Backbone as numpy.savetxt, mean C-alpha at the origin, in Angstrom:
# Nx Ny Nz CAx CAy CAz Cx Cy Cz
-16.70 -12.90 -16.23 -15.99 -13.47 -15.18 -14.50 -12.89 -14.45
-15.16 -12.68 -13.27 -13.62 -11.63 -12.71 -12.33 -12.44 -12.67
-11.13 -12.19 -12.63 -10.17 -12.82 -12.38 -9.55 -12.88 -11.28
-9.28 -14.10 -10.70 -8.76 -14.60 -9.37 -7.56 -15.06 -9.23
-6.58 -15.01 -10.01 -5.32 -15.24 -9.81 -4.59 -14.23 -11.17
-3.03 -14.14 -11.05 -1.95 -13.39 -11.86 -0.88 -13.92 -11.17
0.14 -13.71 -12.29 1.70 -14.14 -11.76 2.32 -12.86 -11.13
3.08 -12.91 -10.70 3.72 -12.12 -10.23 5.37 -12.43 -10.36
6.03 -11.28 -10.13 7.58 -11.64 -10.58 8.41 -11.70 -9.25
9.62 -12.04 -9.09 9.97 -12.23 -8.03 10.37 -11.42 -6.75
10.09 -9.86 -7.44 10.57 -9.03 -6.35 9.03 -8.83 -5.65
7.73 -9.05 -6.56 6.73 -8.62 -6.46 6.20 -9.81 -5.02
7.03 -10.79 -5.52 6.46 -11.98 -4.38 7.18 -11.65 -2.98
8.48 -11.09 -3.21 9.00 -10.89 -1.94 8.38 -9.52 -1.29
7.90 -8.79 -2.12 7.08 -7.69 -1.18 5.85 -8.22 -0.60
5.12 -9.25 -1.57 3.86 -9.59 -0.69 4.10 -10.53 0.81
5.11 -11.04 0.48 5.87 -11.97 1.85 5.81 -10.95 3.03
6.76 -9.75 2.48 7.13 -9.00 3.79 5.93 -8.13 4.39
4.96 -7.82 3.01 3.88 -7.15 3.64 2.85 -8.20 4.88
2.70 -9.47 4.05 2.18 -10.45 5.12 2.67 -10.03 6.97
3.85 -9.97 6.77 4.65 -9.83 8.19 3.74 -8.28 8.85
4.20 -7.62 8.17 3.29 -5.96 8.56 2.24 -5.97 8.61
1.34 -6.51 7.58 -0.06 -6.66 7.88 -0.49 -7.48 9.30
0.76 -8.22 9.42 -0.26 -9.05 10.64 -1.34 -10.16 10.01
-0.78 -10.83 8.67 -2.19 -11.85 7.45 -1.04 -12.80 7.34
-1.92 -13.89 6.87 -1.37 -15.23 6.33 -1.10 -15.25 4.84
-2.30 -14.74 4.26 -1.74 -14.98 2.58 -2.22 -13.40 1.77
-1.53 -13.68 0.59 -1.64 -12.94 -0.55 -2.69 -11.96 -0.30
-3.79 -13.06 -0.57 -5.01 -12.04 -0.99 -5.19 -11.29 0.32
-4.59 -11.55 1.58 -5.33 -10.62 2.54 -4.56 -9.38 2.83
-3.87 -9.57 2.10 -2.20 -8.40 1.55 -2.86 -7.51 0.84
-3.28 -7.83 -0.07 -4.03 -7.38 -1.83 -4.98 -6.36 -0.98
-6.05 -7.17 -0.13 -7.25 -6.10 0.27 -6.58 -5.10 1.11
-5.86 -5.78 2.32 -5.28 -4.59 3.01 -4.59 -2.92 2.21
-4.19 -3.62 0.96 -3.64 -2.64 0.85 -4.49 -1.80 -0.32
-5.50 -2.77 -0.78 -6.57 -1.53 -1.56 -7.17 -0.92 -0.71
-7.50 -1.42 0.73 -8.07 -0.65 1.37 -6.91 0.85 2.03
-5.88 0.68 1.93 -5.39 1.67 2.62 -4.85 2.32 1.52
-4.74 2.20 -0.27 -5.19 3.03 -1.21 -6.25 3.55 -1.31
-7.33 3.47 -0.72 -8.71 4.09 -1.09 -8.37 4.98 -0.10
-7.81 4.72 1.70 -7.89 6.06 2.14 -7.33 7.04 1.37
-5.65 6.92 1.16 -4.38 7.96 0.50 -5.83 8.76 -0.40
-6.43 7.78 -1.63 -7.27 8.08 -2.29 -8.14 9.39 -1.89
-8.80 9.07 -1.08 -9.68 9.94 -0.56 -9.52 11.34 0.29
-8.31 11.13 0.69 -7.38 12.53 1.56 -6.07 13.15 0.92
-6.02 12.28 -0.87 -5.00 13.24 -1.43 -5.40 14.69 -1.32
-4.77 16.20 -1.56 -4.73 16.82 -2.10 -4.64 17.32 -3.39
-5.54 18.27 -4.01 -5.88 18.86 -5.67 -4.14 18.36 -6.66
-3.49 18.71 -5.72 -1.89 17.59 -6.51 -1.65 16.31 -6.26
-2.70 15.64 -6.07 -2.73 14.09 -5.98 -1.68 13.62 -4.89
-1.38 14.07 -4.12 -0.10 13.57 -3.21 -0.72 13.68 -1.52
0.03 12.50 -0.88 -0.26 12.72 -0.01 0.90 12.21 0.75
0.91 12.68 2.32 2.34 12.74 2.88 1.66 11.34 3.88
2.77 10.37 4.25 2.64 9.46 5.16 3.83 9.68 6.21
3.36 9.92 7.42 4.24 9.66 8.79 3.65 8.86 9.55
4.54 7.89 10.72 4.00 7.19 11.29 3.76 8.21 13.06
2.42 7.74 13.68 2.41 8.83 14.94 3.23 9.05 15.40
3.58 10.12 16.24 4.75 10.30 16.68 6.07 10.29 16.07
6.06 10.15 14.91 7.60 10.27 14.30 7.78 11.46 14.22
9.09 12.16 13.95 9.27 13.31 13.34 9.08 13.66 11.65
9.12 14.68 11.72 8.62 15.27 10.03 9.80 14.94 9.30
10.92 15.20 9.80 12.00 14.20 8.50 11.79 13.13 8.47
11.08 12.16 8.86 10.67 10.69 8.50 9.31 11.12 7.45
8.78 11.90 7.04 7.61 11.84 5.81 8.08 11.31 5.15
7.03 10.62 4.36 7.20 10.76 2.71 5.99 10.88 2.12
6.67 11.93 1.16 5.15 12.27 -0.01 5.13 10.95 -1.23
4.32 11.05 -1.16 3.71 9.78 -2.06 2.89 10.48 -3.30
3.20 10.68 -4.62 2.08 11.24 -5.69 1.25 10.04 -6.16
0.15 10.00 -6.02 -0.86 8.96 -6.50 -0.92 9.26 -8.05
-1.09 9.80 -8.50 -1.39 10.18 -10.40 -0.34 10.81 -10.67
0.20 10.28 -12.20 1.22 10.92 -12.79 2.47 10.50 -13.44
């Protein structure tokens, strides 16, 4: 049977609340679905070194964030 709940610490609970606002959703489940979809896109576009570079549209390159997906 699939696990349908889990315990989160205070920092994770706070992050889930912030991401509800960022993603425009009202439940932690919706946050997790969006986060998994985003992780899937990042994984598909990662380079051979398993990194992706994230930057908002129109933002200066100095705002880029490089994320290592493995390691």
